N, C-alpha and C positions, 0 to 999 in steps of 0.2 A: 299443519304448521300454523302456529298463531300468527296473527297479523302484526303483532308487535314483538320486538326483541329488546332485551336490556343492553345497556352500554357495555357492561362487563362481558357479556356474551359476544358482542361485536369485537371487543378488544381481544378476546380469545381467538376469534376467527383470524384476526390480523396476525397475532402471535404464532398461530398454527400455519400461517401462509395458506389458508384455505382458499379454494376456488370460489370466489364470490366477488360481486361488484358492490362497492360502496358508492351509492348515488346521492349526491348533494343536490337537493332541489331548491336551494335558496337562490336569491338573485346575485348577479355578478358583484355588486357592491358589498354584499355580506361576505361572499367568498374572499374578496380582496382583503377584508378586515381579518378574517380568521377562517381556516379550513383544516380538515384532517388530511394529512399526507396520503396520497394514493387514491383519494376520492375523485370521482368523475362528476363534473358540474353540468347538469342540465336543469335550468330553472323550471319550476312548476309552470310558469307562464309560457314556456316553450315546449313542454313535454309532448303535447299532442303533435306538434309539427316535427319534433326530433326523435320520436319513438323508434324510428328506423335505425337509429344509432345503437339501439339496445337489442335489435333482432338477433344478433349473434350470441346474446346472453339469455335467450328465451328459456333455456333449460338449466340455467345457473341460478344460484341463490343471489338475489338482489336485496341489499339493505339500503333503504332510502332514509336520508337524514335531512333535517332542516334546523331551525333555531330551537324550537321547543317541542316539536313532534306533531304539530297540527297539520301542517302542509304535507309532511312526509307520510302521514297516515292516509290522507286523501290520495296522494300519488300512489302509494302501495295498493290501495283498493282499486284505483283506476288501472294500474298495471295488471293486477290479477284479472280484471275484466277483459283485458287485452290478451290474456293467455300466458302472462308471466306468473305462473302459479307459485313460484318460490319467492315472491316479493314480500318483504317485511318492512315495517317502519321502526326506526330506532327510537324507543320511548325516551322522551325528554330532550331529544335533539343534542346539538352541539353544546348547548348550555349545561346539561347534565354531564356530558362528556368532559367539559372543561373543569367541572367540580369534582368528578369521581375518578377520571382516568388521566387527564393531562392538564394539570393546574397551570402549566406555562402558557396555555392558550388564553387569550383575552376574552372576557365576557362582555356582552353588549346587550 
């Protein structure tokens, strides 16, 4: 499984009601500004302390997203190192999502 996944593939997972977790690793202030419905917020700055919240999802596909895809890529790698083998980063983050999937979402 590639470490990155395209926004259209994530949209397909949502549309198919697939069993996966969309993990937003941005900070609370960014989340408050804009987020994807159904996402779970665990900021990158808190992931090490809060990884236990993901334990029940260890064998589930986890798609990590952030603003542009940099932080989410780091978190996806870290999660894989913790045994979350199906972790992926959404390439381009919520910025590309807002351009290609849902233009009603504000860009920042």
